[in-house]
LOLO-408565 format. One line per 4 residues: their letters; for each residue x, y, z negated of C-alpha. Coordinates in Angstrom, 3 decimals, always signed. Each point is the difference from the previous one (the first is absolute). Layout:
a = X/Y/Z ~ ...
END
This chain:
mksn = +23.434/+8.807/-27.947 ~ -0.349/-3.036/+2.428 ~ -3.846/-0.488/-0.942 ~ -0.339/+3.532/+0.405
nklf = +1.521/+0.002/+3.342 ~ -2.572/-2.598/+1.197 ~ -2.673/+1.786/-1.556 ~ +1.333/+3.164/+2.340
fwrt = +0.191/-1.927/+2.544 ~ -3.699/-1.871/+0.391 ~ -1.880/+2.875/-1.192 ~ +1.592/+2.464/+2.248
gfvg = +0.465/-1.687/+2.914 ~ -3.561/-1.620/+0.726 ~ -1.506/+2.995/-1.731 ~ +1.857/+2.255/+2.119
vali = -0.854/-1.463/+3.256 ~ -3.909/+0.176/-1.255 ~ +0.303/+3.281/-0.741 ~ +1.699/+1.028/+3.335
lsgi = -2.572/-2.055/+1.727 ~ -2.965/+1.475/-1.748 ~ +1.368/+3.607/+0.503 ~ +0.274/-0.995/+3.341
ffll = -3.396/-0.893/+0.360 ~ -1.466/+3.380/-1.592 ~ +1.971/+2.104/+2.160 ~ -1.785/-2.063/+2.980
tnfs = -3.249/+0.465/-1.609 ~ +0.810/+3.630/-0.701 ~ +1.110/+0.741/+3.531 ~ -3.057/-1.592/+1.612
vipp = +2.271/-2.819/+1.481 ~ -2.570/-2.479/-1.695 ~ -3.039/+2.194/-0.399 ~ -1.329/-0.273/-3.578
vgna = -3.826/-0.279/+0.167 ~ -0.905/-1.051/-3.475 ~ -1.595/+2.779/-2.557 ~ +2.043/+1.150/-2.806
adri = -1.566/-2.899/-2.399 ~ +1.723/-2.250/+2.851 ~ +3.426/+2.111/-0.498 ~ +0.115/-0.552/-3.864
igil = -0.671/-3.735/+0.544 ~ +2.692/-0.317/+2.323 ~ +2.378/+1.801/-2.058 ~ -0.619/-1.855/-3.203
ffit = +0.413/-3.372/+2.363 ~ +3.382/+1.268/+1.050 ~ +0.939/+0.942/-3.786 ~ -1.369/-3.608/-1.011
glvf = +2.415/-1.360/+2.599 ~ +2.935/+2.119/-0.939 ~ -0.491/-1.638/-3.427 ~ +0.208/-3.486/+0.969
affq = +2.621/+0.725/+2.443 ~ +2.108/+1.235/-3.080 ~ -0.234/-2.776/-1.751 ~ +0.025/-2.901/+2.366
grgg = +3.828/-0.579/-0.720 ~ +1.995/-0.994/+2.952 ~ +1.259/-3.810/-0.287 ~ -1.768/-0.635/-3.294
glfw = -3.335/-1.432/-0.719 ~ -1.928/+3.318/+0.253 ~ +0.539/-0.115/+3.875 ~ -3.452/-1.232/+0.066
ftip = -1.128/+3.809/-0.982 ~ +0.724/+0.538/+3.805 ~ -3.386/-1.255/+0.675 ~ -2.004/+2.000/-1.998
agva = +2.162/+2.905/+0.843 ~ -0.524/-0.410/+3.706 ~ -3.892/-0.797/-0.218 ~ +0.042/+3.622/-1.764
fsfg = +1.676/+1.950/+2.385 ~ -2.134/-1.848/+2.635 ~ -3.346/+1.287/-1.429 ~ +1.582/+3.123/-0.310
sftl = +1.103/+0.477/+3.044 ~ -3.419/-0.903/+1.843 ~ -1.730/+1.733/-2.896 ~ +1.885/+3.512/+1.446
avgi = -0.189/-1.137/+3.481 ~ -3.461/-1.379/+0.293 ~ -2.141/+0.761/-2.953 ~ -1.120/-2.638/-2.588
seif = -3.558/+0.169/+1.833 ~ +1.521/-1.945/+2.647 ~ +1.339/-2.967/-2.078 ~ -2.289/-2.737/+1.778
sfts = +1.074/+1.074/+3.318 ~ +2.354/-1.295/+2.873 ~ +2.486/+3.312/-0.139 ~ +0.192/-0.991/-4.199
aail = +0.643/-3.438/+1.013 ~ +2.815/+0.392/+2.404 ~ +1.554/+2.903/-1.957 ~ -0.021/-2.324/-3.514
gigf = +1.422/-3.069/+2.115 ~ +3.192/+2.105/+1.127 ~ +0.328/+0.731/-3.596 ~ -0.473/-3.441/-1.420
gttf = +2.034/-1.663/+2.604 ~ +3.070/+2.614/-0.842 ~ -0.768/-0.951/-3.734 ~ +0.574/-3.502/+0.713
livf = +2.913/+0.750/+2.148 ~ +1.535/+2.002/-2.575 ~ -0.530/-3.150/-2.351 ~ +2.048/-1.856/+2.332
llqk = +2.711/+2.288/+0.565 ~ +0.666/+0.577/-3.844 ~ -0.056/-3.759/-0.919 ~ +0.819/-2.327/+3.503
aqww = -0.658/-2.905/-2.034 ~ -3.633/+0.763/+0.314 ~ -0.622/-1.196/+3.570 ~ -3.732/-0.205/-0.322
allp = -0.670/+3.838/-0.278 ~ +0.883/-0.112/+3.568 ~ -3.214/-1.588/+0.597 ~ -2.178/+2.322/-1.369
sgsl = +1.995/+2.476/+1.218 ~ -0.648/-1.068/+3.685 ~ -3.365/-0.820/-0.590 ~ -1.142/+3.488/-1.105
ygvs = +2.190/+1.723/+2.571 ~ -1.994/-2.483/+2.619 ~ -3.390/+1.422/-1.385 ~ +1.265/+3.714/+0.662
lwil = +1.144/-0.979/+3.726 ~ -3.282/-1.940/+0.289 ~ -1.999/+3.104/-0.655 ~ +2.122/+2.408/+2.038
mssi = +0.415/-2.375/+3.072 ~ -4.096/-0.895/+0.061 ~ -0.641/+4.014/+0.570 ~ +2.942/+0.392/+2.451
qpqi = -1.030/-3.461/+1.997 ~ -3.821/-0.077/-0.268 ~ -0.014/-3.425/+2.155 ~ +1.828/-1.459/-2.814
gfhp = -2.375/+0.687/-2.490 ~ +0.153/-1.469/-3.553 ~ +1.834/-3.004/+1.074 ~ +2.692/-0.655/-2.720
ifll = +2.875/-0.435/+2.752 ~ +2.344/+2.523/-1.716 ~ -0.502/-1.098/-3.436 ~ +0.867/-3.310/+1.085
lcig = +2.873/+1.470/+1.899 ~ +1.658/+1.655/-3.266 ~ -0.780/-3.155/-2.103 ~ +1.993/-1.771/+2.503
asfl = +3.007/+2.660/-0.011 ~ -0.409/-0.581/-4.090 ~ +1.165/-3.245/+0.392 ~ +2.572/+0.627/+2.401
ciyf = +1.445/+2.618/-2.334 ~ -0.055/-2.367/-2.833 ~ +2.304/-2.457/+1.939 ~ +2.503/+2.648/+1.512
lsvq = +0.385/+2.145/-3.191 ~ +0.176/-3.244/-2.364 ~ +3.794/-1.337/-1.071 ~ -1.479/-3.476/+0.044
klkm = -0.933/-0.345/+3.504 ~ -0.477/-3.778/-0.349 ~ -2.814/+0.025/-2.562 ~ -1.576/+2.861/+1.840
rfal = -0.181/-2.320/+3.160 ~ -4.159/+0.165/-0.784 ~ +0.104/+3.657/+0.698 ~ +1.572/-0.049/+3.001
ytga = -2.488/-2.727/+1.696 ~ -2.860/+1.321/-1.664 ~ +0.959/+4.041/+1.154 ~ +0.688/-1.227/+3.173
iifl = -3.093/-1.950/+0.739 ~ -2.005/+2.719/-1.081 ~ +1.566/+2.733/+1.764 ~ -0.078/-1.788/+3.202
csvi = -3.660/-0.902/-0.627 ~ -0.448/+3.424/-0.470 ~ +1.645/+1.304/+3.167 ~ -2.015/-2.085/+2.159
yyfl = -3.152/+0.583/-2.053 ~ +0.293/+3.673/+0.780 ~ +0.790/+0.057/+3.747 ~ -2.708/-2.639/+0.136
ilff = -2.813/+2.278/-1.228 ~ +2.039/+3.370/+1.715 ~ +0.202/-1.936/+3.690 ~ -2.455/-2.361/-0.376
eykl = -2.399/+1.570/+3.016 ~ +2.943/+0.787/+1.990 ~ +1.992/-2.479/+2.290 ~ +3.365/+1.202/-1.360
fwai = -0.599/-2.097/-3.209 ~ +0.793/-3.458/+1.100 ~ +3.429/+1.488/+1.579 ~ +0.725/+1.861/-3.208
flil = -0.733/-2.936/-1.955 ~ +2.143/-2.434/+1.652 ~ +2.980/+2.581/+0.194 ~ -0.355/+0.338/-3.970
lgia = -0.307/-3.837/-0.256 ~ +2.999/-0.478/+2.038 ~ +2.150/+2.689/-2.214 ~ -1.137/-1.191/-3.283
ipil = +0.449/-3.959/+0.360 ~ +3.785/+0.037/+0.850 ~ +0.558/+2.516/-2.473 ~ -1.748/-2.129/-2.732
fiii = +2.134/-2.802/+1.048 ~ +3.006/+1.796/-0.363 ~ -0.660/+1.214/-3.294 ~ -0.768/-3.703/-1.064
nkks = +2.866/-1.188/+1.762 ~ +2.183/+1.948/-1.751 ~ -1.191/-0.175/-3.286 ~ +0.518/-4.099/+0.351
tdek = +3.719/+0.645/+1.095 ~ +0.602/+2.202/-2.889 ~ -1.274/-2.386/-2.337 ~ +2.076/-2.770/+1.278
kiii = +3.067/+2.388/-0.219 ~ -0.833/+0.349/-3.537 ~ -0.677/-3.852/-0.611 ~ +3.863/-0.499/+1.470
END
């Protein structure tokens, strides 16, 4: 009976969420909040991708070895969403890269949320979100162009999340230092490109540097103090 309860939990729980999100997506598409531009064939292919995702979601088995099925499930849902919203003919466009980046990034984020020991999943998650943000911001701020600022920013944020969400913070100090350096360099890089032609740049640069350096020293000092307390 206990086994049946577990079976009921991980199947209805995970698949239930997948069904609800799929239903919301189809409603948004139906009411043209997300305008479908694909033809009938695209809609059939998109629905088949959703069915495939639900099959993998059904067998993913929360807490067991089958949690890896989350990855093909997320990939299938991402392709299904993209096919219905944009059309399979646009698979090699920047729009497809942005949509699929969000879908794949969310997939790896779910892997981490299901299995907190799999901290590495935050790195591809952050990188894929970074690709989507990179494409979005390059269209919003043309002066940035295709400099990978936001990709680096998200990678740095991923390392910081690995550290702050980790139970064993002493072993994950490399993530703190790596994330802080990448994140800080990305912010400087962003303002360098954004305000390079303006006299404001150096004033903003010095202010950010003045804020960042004390914060970094406070974090390092706090960690060294905590380590001394643990040793004592």
